[in-house]
TIVO-599411 format. One record per atom (N, C-alpha, C, O): residue in three letters; y, x, z. Coordinates in steps of 0.1 Angstrom, whole numbers, plus 2048, in hexadecimal, padded with zeros to 3 digits. Layout:
residues N
AlaYXZ...
//
This chain:
residues 295
Unk8A4703E83Unk8A9711E7CUnk8A471DE83Unk8A2728E7EUnk8A371CE95Unk89D728E98Unk89372DE97Unk890739E95Unk889722E96Unk87D725E8FUnk87B72CE82Unk871734E81Unk881729E7AUnk88272DE6FUnk88673DE70Unk880746E6AUnk89073FE76Unk89574AE7AUnk88B757E7EUnk88C763E7BUnk880750E86Unk877758E91Unk86E75AE85Unk868764E84Unk86D750E7BUnk85F754E6FUnk86675EE65Unk85F767E5FUnk87375FE63Unk879766E5BUnk877775E5EUnk87477EE57Unk87A773E6DUnk879783E72Unk86C78AE74Unk86A796E73Unk861780E79Unk852783E75Unk84D785E6DUnk84378CE6DUnk852781E61Unk84F786E53Unk856795E4EUnk85279EE47Unk85E792E53Unk8677A3E50Unk8627AFE58Unk8637BBE55Unk85A7AAE65Unk8507B1E6DUnk8477B8E65Unk8467C4E62Unk8407A9E62Unk8327B1E5BUnk8337B7E4FUnk82D7C2E4DUnk8397B2E46Unk8427BCE3DUnk8447C6E3FUnk8407CDE35Unk84B7CEE47Unk84C7DAE50Unk8457E0E50Unk8447EAE49Unk83A7DAE5AUnk82E7DFE5FUnk81F7E3E52Unk8177EDE50Unk8227D7E4BUnk81D7DBE3BUnk81F7E6E36Unk8147EDE35Unk82A7ECE34Unk8317F4E2CUnk82F803E35Unk82C80EE30Unk831801E40Unk82F80FE4AUnk81F810E49Unk81C81CE47Unk812807E48Unk80680CE48Unk80680DE36Unk7FA812E35Unk80980DE2EUnk80C80FE1FUnk81181DE1CUnk80D825E13Unk81981EE23Unk822832E20Unk819838E28Unk817844E26Unk810832E36Unk80883CE3BUnk7FA83FE33Unk7F584AE35Unk7F5838E2CUnk7ED835E26Unk7EF841E16Unk7E784AE11Unk7FD83DE13Unk7FE848E0BUnk802854E0AUnk7FF85AE00Unk80885BE14Unk812864E13Unk80986DE21Unk80C878E24Unk7FD866E27Unk7FA86FE33Unk7E886BE33Unk7E0874E37Unk7E4861E30Unk7D6862E30Unk7CF869E27Unk7CD865E1CUnk7CA877E2CUnk7C4880E22Unk7CC887E1CUnk7D7883E1BUnk7C5894E17Unk7CE89EE10Unk7CF8A1E01Unk7C78AADFDUnk7D689CDFBUnk7D489EDECUnk7D18ABDEAUnk7C98ACDE1Unk7D38B5DEFUnk7CD8BFDEAUnk7BF8C4DF2Unk7BD8C6DFEUnk7B48C5DE7Unk7A88C6DF0Unk7A68D2DF6Unk7AD8DCDF5Unk7988D2DFCUnk7918E1E00Unk78C8E7DF7Unk7828E2DF0Unk7928F5DF4Unk7898FDDE9Unk77F904DECUnk782910DEDUnk76E901DEEUnk76990ADF4Unk762913DE7Unk75891ADE9Unk767913DDDUnk75F919DD1Unk762925DD3Unk76392ADDEUnk76292BDCAUnk76693DDC2Unk76F942DC6Unk777943DBDUnk772949DD4Unk77C94DDD9Unk788954DD2Unk793957DD6Unk782957DC6Unk78B960DBFUnk793959DB2Unk79795CDA7Unk79294FDB7Unk79C943DABUnk7A8943DB1Unk7AA943DBEUnk7B1944DA7Unk7BF943DADUnk7C5933DAEUnk7C592BDA5Unk7CB931DBFUnk7D2926DC2Unk7DF928DC6Unk7E6932DC4Unk7E291DDCCUnk7ED91FDD4Unk7E8912DDDUnk7E3908DD7Unk7EA912DE9Unk7EC909DF4Unk7ED8FCDF1Unk7E58F3DF2Unk7FE8FADEDUnk8018EFDEBUnk8048E9DDEUnk80F8E3DDCUnk7F88EBDD4Unk7F98E7DCBUnk7EC8E2DC3Unk7E28E9DC4Unk7ED8D7DBDUnk7DF8D4DB4Unk7DD8D5DA8Unk7E78D4DA2Unk7D38D6DA2Unk7D18DBD97Unk7CB8CED90Unk7C18CAD96Unk7CE8C5D83Unk7C98BFD7CUnk7CB8BBD6EUnk7D58BAD67Unk7BE8BAD6CUnk7BA8BCD59Unk7BD8ADD56Unk7B88A2D5BUnk7C48B0D4EUnk7CB8A4D44Unk7C68A4D38Unk7C98ADD31Unk7BE89BD33Unk7B789BD26Unk7B988ED1CUnk7B6883D1EUnk7BD891D13Unk7BE882D08Unk7B6888D01Unk7B5893CFDUnk7AB87ACFFUnk79C877CF4Unk79E873CECUnk7A586ACECUnk799878CE1Unk7A3872CD4Unk794863CCEUnk793861CC2Unk78D85CCD7Unk787855CD8Unk78E849CD4Unk797845CDBUnk78A842CC8Unk793835CC7Unk78782ACC3Unk780829CB9Unk787823CD1Unk77F819CD2Unk780808CC5Unk7787FFCC2Unk78F80DCC2Unk78C802CB8Unk7867FFCAAUnk7847F5CA3Unk785813CA8Unk77C816C9CUnk770818C9EUnk766816C96Unk76F81DCA7Unk75F822CA9Unk75E830CADUnk753836CAFUnk769835CAEUnk76A846CA9Unk76684ECBAUnk76B84CCC5Unk75C857CB4Unk75A860CC1Unk763868CC2Unk76A86DCBAUnk76386BCD4Unk770870CDDUnk76C880CDDUnk761886CE0Unk77A886CD9Unk77B893CDBUnk785896CE2Unk78F88FCE1Unk7848A3CEDUnk78F8A4CF4Unk79D8AFCEDUnk7A08BBCEDUnk7A48A5CE6Unk7AF8A7CDBUnk7C08ABCE2Unk7CA8AFCDCUnk7BD8A8CF0Unk7C88AECF9Unk7C28B5D06Unk7B88B0D0BUnk7C88BED0AUnk7C08C5D18Unk7CD8D0D1CUnk7D18DBD19Unk7D38C4D28Unk7DD8D0D31Unk7D98CCD3BUnk7D28C2D3EUnk7DF8D9D43Unk7D98D9D51Unk7E78D8D58Unk7F08DFD52Unk7EC8CFD63Unk7F58CDD6BUnk7F48D5D79Unk7EC8D4D82Unk7FD8DDD76Unk7FE8E1D87Unk80A8DFD91Unk8158E4D90Unk8058D6D99Unk8128CEDA0Unk80E8D6DAEUnk8038D8DB4Unk81E8DADAFUnk8218E0DBAUnk8298D3DC6Unk8348CEDC4Unk8218D1DCFUnk8248C3DD6Unk8328CADE1Unk83B8C2DE4Unk8328D5DE5Unk83D8D7DECUnk8498DBDE4Unk8538DCDEBUnk84A8DCDD8Unk8558E2DCEUnk85F8D3DD1Unk8688D2DDAUnk85D8CADCAUnk8518CCDC1Unk8528CDDB4Unk85E8CEDB2Unk84B8CEDAAUnk84A8D6DA2Unk83E8D5D99Unk8338D7D9FUnk83E8D3D8AUnk8328D7D86Unk8338DED7AUnk83E8DED73Unk8278E4D77Unk8278EFD68Unk81C8E3D63Unk8138DFD6BUnk81E8DDD51Unk8148DAD4AUnk8128EBD43Unk81B8F3D3FUnk8038EBD42Unk8028F8D3FUnk7F38F2D31Unk7E88EFD33Unk7FA8F3D25Unk7F38EBD18Unk7E38F3D16Unk7E38FFD19Unk7DA8F0D13Unk7D18F9D0EUnk7CA8F7D00Unk7C18EECFFUnk7CD8FFCF6Unk7CC8F9CE9Unk7BC8F5CE6Unk7B48FCCEBUnk7B98ECCE0Unk7AA8E6CE3Unk7A48F1CD6Unk7988F0CD3Unk7A98F9CD1Unk7A4902CC8Unk7A290DCD0Unk79E917CC9Unk7A3911CDEUnk7A4919CE8Unk797922CE5Unk78D91ACE8Unk79292FCE1Unk785934CE0Unk780939CF2Unk78493FCFCUnk775932CF0Unk772930D01Unk763934D01Unk75B932CF8Unk75E93CD12Unk752939D14Unk74F92AD1AUnk756924D22Unk741925D14Unk73F915D19Unk73091AD1FUnk72891DD16Unk72C91AD2AUnk72091AD32Unk714915D2CUnk713909D2EUnk70D918D26Unk702912D1EUnk701910D0CUnk6F890ED04Unk711914D0BUnk713911CFDUnk715920CF4Unk713920CE8Unk71992ACFCUnk720933CF9Unk72D933CF4Unk73292ACFBUnk736939CEDUnk74493DCE9Unk743930CDFUnk73A92BCD8Unk75092CCE1Unk75391FCD8Unk76191ACDDUnk767920CE6Unk76690DCD4Unk776908CD6Unk7738FDCE5Unk76A8F5CE7Unk77E901CEDUnk7828F8CF8Unk77B8ECCF5Unk7718EBCFBUnk77F8E3CECUnk77D8D6CEAUnk7718D1CE8Unk76E8C5CE7Unk7688DDCE7Unk7598D7CE7Unk7548D8CF6Unk7508CECFCUnk7558DECF9Unk7568DCD0CUnk7518CFD0EUnk7468CDD11Unk75D8C5D0AUnk75C8B8D0DUnk74D8B0D08Unk7448AAD0EUnk7508B5CF7Unk7458ACCEEUnk7388B4CF6Unk72F8ACCF8Unk7368BCCF8Unk7288C3CFFUnk7298BDD0EUnk7218B4D0FUnk7308BFD17Unk72D8B8D28Unk7388B3D2DUnk73C8B6D38Unk73E8A9D25Unk74A89FD2CUnk7518A9D36Unk74F8B5D38Unk75889FD3CUnk7628A7D44Unk7608B3D50Unk7688BCD53Unk7578B1D55Unk7498B9D5DUnk74A8C7D56Unk7518CFD5BUnk7428CAD49Unk7488D5D41Unk7538DBD3EUnk7568E7D3EUnk7588D1D3CUnk76A8D2D37Unk7718D9D42Unk7788E3D40Unk76E8D6D4BUnk7778D9D5DUnk7728E7D5FUnk7798EFD65Unk7638EAD59Unk75D8F4D5FUnk763900D59Unk76890AD5FUnk7638FED4BUnk767909D3EUnk77490AD41Unk777916D40Unk781900D45Unk78A907D47Unk78C90FD57Unk79191AD59Unk788907D5EUnk785912D6BUnk78291FD66Unk78C926D67Unk779925D62Unk775934D5DUnk77F93BD53Unk781947D53Unk787932D4AUnk78D935D3DUnk79E93DD4AUnk7A1948D49Unk7A2936D51Unk7AF932D5CUnk7AB93AD66Unk7B4942D69Unk79F93BD6EUnk79E93DD7CUnk7A693BD83Unk7AD943D8AUnk7A792BD83Unk7AE926D8BUnk7A3910D8AUnk79E909D81Unk7A490FD9AUnk799906D9AUnk7A68F5D96Unk7B28F3D97Unk79A8EFD91Unk7A18E2D8CUnk7998D6D96Unk78E8D3D97Unk7A88D2D9DUnk7A48C8DA8Unk79D8BDDA1Unk7918BADA2Unk7A78B6D9AUnk7A58A4D94Unk7A68A8D85Unk7AB8B2D80Unk79F89CD80Unk7A189AD6FUnk7A888DD6EUnk7A9886D78Unk7AF889D5FUnk7B287ED5CUnk7AF881D50Unk7B188CD4AUnk7AB875D4BUnk7A6875D3BUnk7AB865D31Unk7A885AD35Unk7B0868D27Unk7B4856D24Unk7AC85DD16Unk7A6867D13Unk7B084DD0DUnk7AD84DD00Unk7BD847CFAUnk7C7845D00Unk7B7847CE9Unk7C6849CE2Unk7C7839CE6Unk7D2835CE3Unk7C182FCEBUnk7C4820CF0Unk7CA81CCFFUnk7CF812D03Unk7C8827D07Unk7CE829D13Unk7DB834D0EUnk7E5834D15Unk7DB839D08Unk7E683FD0AUnk7F4837D04Unk7FE837D0AUnk7F2831CF8Unk7F8825CF1Unk7FC819CFEUnk808816D01Unk7F1816D05Unk7F4808D0DUnk80180DD19Unk80C807D1DUnk7FC819D1DUnk803821D26Unk81381FD25Unk81B81BD2EUnk815824D18Unk825828D14Unk82B81CD11Unk83781BD10Unk820812D0EUnk828803D0BUnk82D7FED19Unk8387F9D1CUnk823800D1FUnk8267FCD2EUnk8357FCD31Unk83F7F5D34Unk832807D31Unk84480CD35Unk84E80ED29Unk857817D2AUnk84D804D1EUnk858801D19Unk85A80AD0BUnk861808D01Unk850816D0DUnk855821D05Unk85B82DD08Unk85E82DD14Unk85F838D00Unk863843D03Unk868848CFAUnk86284BCF0Unk87684CCFCUnk885853CF5Unk880863CF3Unk87D86ACFDUnk880866CE8Unk87D874CE7Unk88887ECD8Unk88F876CD2Unk889886CD6Unk89188CCD0Unk883891CC5Unk87B899CCAUnk88188ACB7Unk87688CCB2Unk87C898CA8Unk884896C9FUnk87989FCAAUnk87B8AFCA2Unk87A8AEC92Unk8868AEC8EUnk8738ACC89Unk8758A9C7FUnk86C89BC77Unk866893C7EUnk86D899C69Unk86B88FC64Unk858891C67Unk85289CC67Unk851886C69Unk844887C6EUnk83F87DC62Unk847873C60Unk83387FC5AUnk82E877C4FUnk82287FC49Unk822889C41Unk815877C50Unk80787DC4CUnk7FD871C4FUnk7FD869C59Unk7F4874C44Unk7EB86DC48Unk7DD86FC4CUnk7D6875C44Unk7DA86CC56Unk7D0874C5DUnk7C0867C5DUnk7C185BC5BUnk7B586DC5EUnk7AA868C5FUnk7A7857C63Unk7A184FC5DUnk7B0856C72Unk7B2845C71Unk7BF83EC73Unk7C0833C79Unk7CB845C6DUnk7D283DC68Unk7DF849C63Unk7DE855C60Unk7E9844C65Unk7F8846C5CUnk80384BC6CUnk807845C75Unk805859C68Unk812861C6EUnk81C85EC66Unk81D862C5AUnk828854C71Unk835852C69Unk84084FC71Unk842844C76Unk847859C72Unk85185CC85Unk85D85FC78Unk859862C6DUnk86985DC7AUnk877864C73Unk87986BC7DUnk874869C88Unk885874C79Unk886881C83Unk89487DC8AUnk89B876C84Unk897882C98Unk8A487EC9CUnk8A0877CACUnk894877CB0Unk8A8872CB1Unk8A586BCC0Unk89E85ACBAUnk8A3851CB3Unk89585CCBFUnk88A84FCC1Unk88284DCCCUnk87C854CD3Unk88583ECCDUnk87F835CD7Unk86E834CD2Unk86B82ECC7Unk869837CD7Unk855838CD1Unk85182FCDBUnk85382FCE7Unk84A824CD2Unk83F818CDAUnk833821CDBUnk83382CCD6Unk82A81DCE2Unk819823CE5Unk817827CD5Unk80F830CD5Unk81A823CCAUnk812824CBDUnk818832CB7Unk81083BCB3Unk824833CB8Unk82B83CCB2Unk82D849CBCUnk830854CB9Unk82B844CC8Unk82884FCD0Unk81F856CCEUnk822862CCDUnk810852CCCUnk806854CCCUnk806862CBBUnk80386DCB8Unk80A859CB6Unk810862CA6Unk818871CABUnk81687CCA8Unk82086DCB2Unk82787DCB3Unk81C882CBCUnk81788CCB7Unk818880CC4Unk80F889CCCUnk80288FCC4Unk7FD89ACC8Unk7FD886CB8Unk7F488DCB3Unk7FA895CA8Unk7F389DCA3Unk805893CA4Unk80B89AC93Unk8078ABC95Unk80C8B1C9EUnk8018AFC8FUnk8028BFC90Unk8038C4C7FUnk7FD8CEC7CUnk8088BEC78Unk80E8C4C6CUnk8168CCC68Unk81D8CAC5EUnk8188DBC71Unk8248E6C70Unk81D8F4C6FUnk8128F4C75Unk8208FDC69Unk81F90AC6CUnk814910C77Unk809916C75Unk81A90CC82Unk80F90DC8AUnk807907C90Unk80390AC9BUnk8048F9C89Unk7FB8EDC8DUnk7FA8E8C9DUnk8038E2CA2Unk7EC8ECCA5Unk7EA8E7CACUnk7F68ECCB8Unk7FB8E5CC0Unk7F98F7CB7Unk803903CC1Unk8128F7CC2Unk8188F4CCDUnk8168F3CB5Unk8258EBCB4Unk81F8E1CBEUnk8248DDCC8Unk8118DCCB5Unk8118C8CBFUnk80B8CDCCDUnk8028C4CCFUnk80A8D4CD6Unk8088D8CE1Unk8188DDCE8Unk8178DFCF4Unk8248DECE2Unk82F8DDCE6Unk8318CFCE7Unk82E8CACF2Unk8348C8CDEUnk8358BACDBUnk8328B2CE8Unk8388ABCF1Unk8248B7CE5Unk81B8AECF4Unk8228B1D00Unk8248A7D07Unk8268BCD04Unk82D8BED0FUnk83B8BAD12Unk8418B7D1DUnk8428BBD02Unk8508B1D03Unk84E8A1D06Unk85789AD0CUnk84589CD04Unk842892D05Unk83D88FD12Unk841885D18Unk832897D1AUnk83388FD25Unk83C897D2FUnk839895D3BUnk84489CD2EUnk85289CD39Unk85A88FD32Unk85C885D3AUnk85F88DD26Unk862882D2AUnk85B874D2CUnk86186AD2EUnk850875D2BUnk84B864D31Unk849865D41Unk84985BD47Unk848871D48Unk84B875D57Unk85C86FD58Unk860868D62Unk864872D4FUnk871875D52Unk874862D4EUnk87B85CD56Unk86D85AD44Unk86B84ED48Unk86A845D51Unk86F83AD53Unk86084DD57Unk856841D65Unk862843D6FUnk86483CD78Unk86B84FD6BUnk87584FD7EUnk87F847D79Unk887844D83Unk882842D6EUnk889839D6DUnk88B82CD79Unk880827D7CUnk89A826D80Unk89681AD82Unk88D80AD7CUnk888800D81Unk88E80ED72Unk88D800D69Unk87F804D6AUnk8797F9D6AUnk87780CD6AUnk869811D6AUnk86280CD77Unk85580DD78Unk869808D7FUnk86080AD8EUnk85D7FDD8DUnk8527FCD94Unk8607F2D88Unk85E7E7D8AUnk8507E6D7DUnk8487DDD7DUnk84E7EDD78Unk8427ECD6FUnk8347F6D73Unk8297F8D6EUnk83B7FAD7FUnk82D802D88Unk8207FBD87Unk817803D82Unk81C7ECD8AUnk8147E8D8CUnk80B7E5D82Unk7FF7E4D84Unk8107E3D78Unk8117E2D6BUnk80A7E9D66Unk7FF7E6D61Unk8107F8D66Unk80D807D65Unk80280AD6CUnk7F880DD65Unk80080AD78Unk7F580BD80Unk7E8807D7BUnk7DF80ED77Unk7EA7F9D7AUnk7E17F2D78Unk7D77F7D69Unk7CB7F7D66Unk7E47FBD62Unk7E3800D52Unk7D780DD52Unk7CC80FD4DUnk7E0814D5BUnk7DA822D5DUnk7CD820D65Unk7C3828D66Unk7CE814D6BUnk7BC813D72Unk7B0810D6CUnk7A5812D70Unk7B5807D5CUnk7A8804D52Unk7A6812D48Unk79B816D44Unk7B5817D47Unk7B281CD3AUnk7B082DD3EUnk7AD835D35Unk7B1830D4AUnk7AC841D4AUnk7A7845D58Unk7A8843D63Unk7A084CD50Unk79284FD5AUnk79585DD60Unk798867D59Unk79585DD6DUnk79A869D78Unk792867D85Unk78F85BD88Unk78F873D8DUnk788873D94Unk795874DA2Unk793874DAEUnk7A2873D9BUnk7AC86FDAAUnk7AE864DB1Unk7B385ADADUnk7AA865DBBUnk7AD859DC5Unk7B7853DC2Unk7C2857DBDUnk7B5845DC4Unk7C383EDC3Unk7CD83FDCBUnk7D983DDC7Unk7CA841DD8Unk7D4845DE7Unk7DF851DDFUnk7EB852DE0Unk7D485ADD7Unk7DE866DD2Unk7E4866DC9Unk7EE86EDC6Unk7DE85CDC2Unk7E4859DB3Unk7F2856DB5Unk7FB859DAEUnk7F3850DC0Unk800847DC5Unk80B855DCAUnk817858DC6Unk80285DDD4Unk80C865DD9Unk810872DCCUnk81A879DCCUnk806873DC3Unk80F87ADBCUnk819876DACUnk82187BDA4Unk81386BDAEUnk821862DA6Unk82B864DACUnk834869DA4Unk82E862DBCUnk83C861DC2Unk840870DC3Unk84B871DC7Unk83987CDC0Unk83D886DC1Unk84588BDB1Unk84F890DAEUnk839888DA9Unk843889D9AUnk84D884D9AUnk85588BD93Unk85287AD9DUnk85D86ED9DUnk869871DA6Unk87486BDA6Unk86387DDAEUnk86E882DB7Unk874891DAFUnk87E898DB0Unk86B891DA9Unk87289FD9CUnk87889FD91Unk877899D87Unk8838AAD98Unk88D8A9D89Unk8888B1D7FUnk8808BAD80Unk88E8ADD72Unk8888B0D66Unk8888C0D67Unk8808C6D61Unk8908C7D6EUnk8918D6D6BUnk8848DAD70Unk87D8E0D68Unk87D8D7D7EUnk8728D9D83Unk8678D6D7BUnk85D8D9D81Unk8658D1D6DUnk8578D0D61Unk85A8D9D5CUnk8658DCD59Unk8518E1D5CUnk84E8F0D52Unk8418EDD49Unk8378E6D4CUnk8448F2D3DUnk8388F2D39Unk8368FED31Unk841903D2CUnk82A904D2DUnk823911D29Unk81790CD20Unk811901D20Unk815915D19Unk809915D0EUnk800924D13Unk80492FD16Unk7F191DD11Unk7EE92BD12Unk7EF935D0AUnk7EC933CFEUnk7F5941D0FUnk7F894FD08Unk7EC955CFEUnk7E0958D02Unk7F2954CF1Unk7E595ACEAUnk7E995BCE0Unk7F495FCE0Unk7E1958CCFUnk7E395BCC2Unk7D6958CBCUnk7CA95ACBFUnk7DB954CB4Unk7D294FCA6Unk7CA958C9FUnk7D0960C97Unk7BD957CA0Unk7B295EC9FUnk7A7955C91Unk7A6948C91Unk79F95CC87Unk796956C7EUnk789960C85Unk78896CC87Unk781959C87Unk77195BC87Unk76695AC86Unk75F954C8EUnk761962C7BUnk756958C72Unk757950C6AUnk74E949C65Unk76B94EC65Unk76C946C5EUnk774939C64Unk77B933C5DUnk772934C75Unk77792CC7CUnk785931C84Unk78993BC8AUnk78A926C82Unk79A928C8BUnk79A928C96Unk79391FC9BUnk7A0931C9EUnk79E932CAFUnk7B1931CB5Unk7BB935CAFUnk7AF92ECBEUnk7B9933CC7Unk7B093CCD2Unk7A593ACD9Unk7BA946CD1Unk7B3951CD9Unk7BD958CE4Unk7C795FCE2Unk7B8955CF0Unk7BE955CFAUnk7C4967D01Unk7BC970D00Unk7CD968D06Unk7D097AD06Unk7CC979D17Unk7D2973D20Unk7C397ED17Unk7BE97ED28Unk7CA988D2EUnk7CF980D37Unk7D0991D2EUnk7DB993D36Unk7E598CD37Unk7EC98CD42Unk7E8985D28Unk7F597DD2CUnk7EF971D37Unk7F696CD40Unk7E796ED35Unk7DE95FD3AUnk7DE965D4AUnk7E295CD52Unk7DA970D4FUnk7DD973D5EUnk7E9974D62Unk7ED96ED6CUnk7F097DD5BUnk7FF979D64Unk80696DD60Unk81296DD63Unk803960D59Unk80B955D5BUnk80294AD64Unk807940D68Unk7F494FD67Unk7F1947D74Unk7F394FD83Unk7F294BD8EUnk7F595AD7FUnk7F8961D90Unk80A960D91Unk80F964D9BUnk81095CD88Unk81A95BD8AUnk81E948D8BUnk828943D90Unk815941D86Unk818931D88Unk80E92DD92Unk813922D96Unk80492FD96Unk7F792AD9EUnk7F992EDA9Unk7F6925DB1Unk7FC938DAFUnk7FC93EDB9Unk7F494DDB8Unk7F1954DAEUnk7F0950DC9Unk7E395CDC8Unk7D995DDCCUnk7D6956DD6Unk7D2964DC9Unk7C1963DCCUnk7BF95EDD9Unk7CA95FDDFUnk7B5959DDFUnk7B094FDE9Unk7A995FDF4Unk7A795FE00Unk7A8968DECUnk79E973DF1Unk7AC983DF3Unk7A998EDF8Unk7B6981DF0Unk7C1988DF2Unk7C398FDE5Unk7CC997DE4Unk7B898ADDAUnk7BA99DDCEUnk7C2998DC7Unk7C899EDBE
//
């Protein structure tokens, strides 16, 4: 009996040591905020990271090419903790290096995440520290692993897209992966993509709240495995865990949404979202900190 007690005690000690090592690795091994040695005029804050989140509309089942269908900059303040989700309409008129003026999502088509990150940095004057991109398949699978997301659907949604049918009833709904994808893609509104951006922000907030529920914790190993398969990111794994822990500590009130200030414009017969430069500057300075050179 004494030997068994000693063995059990020894296992507990080993588990505690292992847990201590894991906690050290997650919380103390390296800084989540990278060194920023680039343009000193960029607007930054020392305890925050900027992550460009992209939903790629590639559908591997149908063999369709991918475009940046959803573009959101997450500004995560690790001290608060708090997060601002800044949605960038895909039709935003921007300057793309080597391609002149065009729609923001075309930067992804021209040069992938590297060119898209550079374009967003130039548009907002903030550094992009990391990126994460997933496609239709990855989005659906991640939502399904969580067991779906509950959300208040603002209107009856029914529309035949080029690759499927969107069909969701109005009211409080528990959306599985397929229905969740329909919800964030729907854009048959008076303001089109701008209204859709608002729904995407609402869904992202609901998704994080779902992850913070006790029942979701048991699903984390499967969820992380799915993210590893379905999400392309340059965020190191240990930093992903730290960031996840920070998000789970947040109160819903600490998650704010914003859309790039601007208005619709038609130029040479093409519809764009044209940013308002002064309003964008005010939004960035208010939410992202001060210029590193003191300006």
